[in-house]
C-alpha positions in Angstrom: -22.2 80.1 34.1 -25.2 79.8 31.7 -25.0 78.4 28.2 -28.1 79.3 26.2 -28.4 76.6 23.6 -30.9 78.4 21.4 -31.0 82.1 20.5 -31.4 83.8 17.2 -29.8 86.5 15.2 -32.4 88.2 13.0 -31.9 90.1 9.7 -31.9 93.5 11.4 -30.2 96.0 9.1 -27.4 97.1 11.5 -23.7 96.6 11.6 -22.6 93.2 12.9 -20.6 94.9 15.7 -23.6 96.8 16.8 -25.8 93.7 16.7 -23.2 91.8 18.7 -22.9 94.6 21.3 -26.7 94.8 21.7 -27.1 91.0 22.1 -24.2 90.7 24.5 -25.7 93.5 26.5 -28.9 91.7 26.9 -27.1 88.5 27.8 -25.1 90.3 30.4 -28.2 91.8 31.9 -29.6 88.3 32.5 -26.4 86.6 33.4 -26.1 84.5 30.2 -22.4 83.6 29.7 -22.5 82.1 26.2 -25.1 81.1 23.6 -25.6 79.0 20.5 -26.7 81.4 17.7 -28.7 80.6 14.7 -30.4 82.6 12.0 -33.8 84.1 12.7 -36.4 86.1 10.9 -36.5 83.7 8.0 -40.3 83.6 7.9 -43.1 85.8 9.0 -44.4 84.5 12.4 -48.0 84.4 11.2 -47.1 82.4 8.2 -44.9 80.1 10.3 -47.9 79.4 12.7 -50.1 78.7 9.7 -47.5 76.3 8.2 -47.1 74.4 11.5 -50.9 73.8 11.6 -51.8 73.4 7.9 -48.6 72.7 6.1 -46.7 74.7 3.5 -43.1 75.7 3.0 -40.5 78.2 2.1 -37.5 77.7 -0.2 -35.7 80.8 1.2 -32.2 80.6 2.5 -31.3 81.7 6.1 -28.8 84.5 6.5 -26.0 82.2 7.9 -23.3 84.7 6.9 -24.8 87.3 9.3 -24.7 84.7 12.1 -21.0 84.2 11.4 -20.3 87.9 11.3 -22.1 88.7 14.5 -20.6 85.7 16.3 -17.1 86.7 15.2 -17.5 90.0 17.0 -18.7 88.3 20.3 -15.3 87.5 21.7 -16.1 83.8 21.6 -19.4 84.0 23.5 -21.6 83.1 20.5 -21.4 79.7 18.9 -22.7 79.8 15.3 -25.0 77.1 13.9 -25.8 76.7 10.2 -29.6 76.8 9.4 -29.8 74.5 6.4 -32.2 74.7 3.5 -33.0 71.2 2.3 -34.1 72.7 -1.1 -30.5 73.4 -1.9 -27.7 70.9 -2.5 -26.0 69.6 0.7 -22.7 70.8 -0.8 -23.5 74.3 0.5 -23.5 73.1 4.0 -20.5 70.8 3.4 -18.5 73.7 2.2 -19.5 76.0 5.0 -19.4 73.4 7.8 -15.8 74.2 9.1 -17.0 77.7 10.0 -19.9 76.5 12.1 -20.4 74.4 15.2 -23.8 72.8 14.6 -26.8 72.4 12.2 -30.4 73.4 12.4 -33.1 71.9 10.2 -36.7 73.0 10.3 -39.6 71.0 8.7 -41.9 73.9 9.9 -40.1 76.4 7.7 -38.8 74.5 4.7 -41.5 71.8 4.7 -39.0 68.9 4.2 -39.5 65.9 6.5 -37.0 64.1 8.7 -37.4 61.0 6.6 -36.6 62.9 3.3 -33.3 62.0 1.5 -32.5 65.7 1.4 -32.6 65.9 5.2 -30.7 62.6 5.6 -27.9 64.1 3.3 -27.6 67.1 5.6 -27.4 65.0 8.7 -24.7 62.9 7.0 -22.6 66.1 6.7 -23.3 67.0 10.3 -22.2 63.6 11.5 -19.0 63.9 9.5 -18.3 67.4 10.8 -19.1 66.4 14.4 -22.0 68.9 14.5 -25.0 68.4 16.8 -28.3 68.7 14.9 -31.1 70.9 16.3 -34.6 70.0 15.2 -38.1 71.3 16.0 -40.6 68.5 15.3 -44.2 68.7 14.1 -47.4 66.7 14.4 -47.3 65.6 10.8 -46.0 62.3 9.3 -42.4 62.6 8.4 -41.6 65.3 11.0 -42.8 63.8 14.3 -40.7 63.0 17.3 -40.9 59.3 16.3 -39.4 60.3 13.0 -36.6 62.0 14.8 -35.9 58.8 16.8 -35.7 56.9 13.5 -33.3 59.4 12.1 -31.1 59.4 15.2 -31.0 55.6 15.0 -29.5 55.8 11.5 -26.7 58.1 12.9 -25.8 56.7 16.3 -22.5 58.6 16.3 -24.4 62.0 15.8 -26.1 64.1 18.5 -29.6 65.5 18.1 -31.4 68.2 20.1 -35.2 68.1 20.3 -36.2 71.8 20.3 -38.7 73.0 22.9 -39.0 69.5 24.5 -41.4 68.6 21.7 -44.1 69.7 19.3 -46.3 71.5 21.7 -45.7 73.1 25.1 -47.2 70.2 27.0 -45.5 67.4 25.1 -44.9 64.8 27.7 -45.2 62.2 24.9 -42.2 63.6 23.2 -40.0 63.2 26.3 -41.2 59.6 26.7 -40.6 58.9 23.0 -36.9 60.0 23.0 -36.1 58.5 26.5 -34.5 55.3 25.2 -32.5 57.1 22.4 -29.4 58.3 24.1 -28.1 60.5 21.3 -31.2 62.8 21.5 -31.1 65.7 24.0 -34.0 67.9 24.9 -33.9 71.7 24.8 -36.2 73.6 27.2 -37.3 76.9 25.5 -41.1 77.3 25.2 -42.2 74.2 26.9 -44.2 74.0 30.2 -42.3 73.9 33.4 -43.8 70.5 34.2 -42.5 69.1 30.9 -39.0 70.5 31.5 -39.0 68.9 35.0 -40.1 65.5 33.6 -37.4 65.8 31.0 -34.7 66.1 33.7 -36.3 63.3 35.7 -36.7 60.9 32.7 -33.7 61.7 30.6 -31.3 62.9 33.3 -29.8 66.4 33.5 -27.0 65.3 31.2 -29.5 65.1 28.3 -31.3 68.4 28.9 -30.0 71.8 27.7 -31.3 75.2 28.6 -32.5 77.4 25.8 -34.4 80.7 25.5 -35.4 81.2 21.8 -34.4 84.9 22.3 -35.7 87.3 21.0 -39.0 85.6 20.4 -38.9 84.7 24.1 -37.4 86.8 26.9 -34.3 85.5 28.6 -35.8 86.3 32.0 -38.9 84.2 31.4 -36.9 81.1 30.4 -34.4 81.6 33.3 -37.3 81.9 35.8 -38.8 78.7 34.4 -35.5 76.9 34.8 -35.1 78.1 38.4 -38.6 76.9 39.2 -37.7 73.3 38.4 -36.3 73.0 41.9 -33.2 71.2 40.7 -30.1 70.4 42.8 -27.2 72.7 42.3 -25.5 69.9 40.3 -28.5 69.3 38.1 -28.9 73.0 37.4 -25.2 73.3 36.5 -25.6 70.4 34.0 -28.8 71.7 32.4 -27.6 75.3 32.1 -23.9 74.7 31.3 -22.3 71.2 31.2 -24.8 69.5 28.9 -24.2 72.2 26.2 -20.5 72.0 26.6 -20.6 68.2 26.2 -22.9 68.4 23.2 -20.5 70.8 21.5 -17.6 68.7 22.6 -15.9 71.6 24.2 -15.0 69.4 27.1 -12.8 67.2 24.9 -9.1 67.1 26.0 
């Protein structure tokens, strides 16, 4: 039983049923039971890398409707998240929230910091809707892991997920920074094996979730990394399944 907390559905011009079959086929091939799906392909990867380093932003909307359409054809195996655009009014997310299970915000894509009132307004909606908030932090003021800790402190009832265990692959600092903030979880896609191992040791397996960042990253690569952590069977179960279920409140009676 493996719950991938971070995979993407890109804007490929194919019928949602075909896209769902293709994605589920890849999940089956790697033993992925379920997955959290969010919109991908919003920004050219070269531009994204440049914006991460030098700054910049898009004001483009993600194709959230496509995520819903593909997820609806997955037999319940895909859990749709809403990729919010802080350049739009939060009412858009508020109106759509009942159809989704979580929120993603990206300072790297839209260039709006975690301390910006527009981001805070989106998190307010997520907190009201009971949605976990997935964030990838940056190394710039307003979007750092420290800023995420500050944001999480304003919404103690909400749950946050630090994507990739930090800003860079070897971000031990990020793990240490969130350690005392119990409503921030860490997601493992893209980070070093050693960082993921320290995340489990420092945060506990209940605050770490497996993710792949598929299709940018191969399922098999991230699964191999997870298996290389030498976790106990119980820890592995929590990282690859139970933590995601708890984050999404699917374990509620």
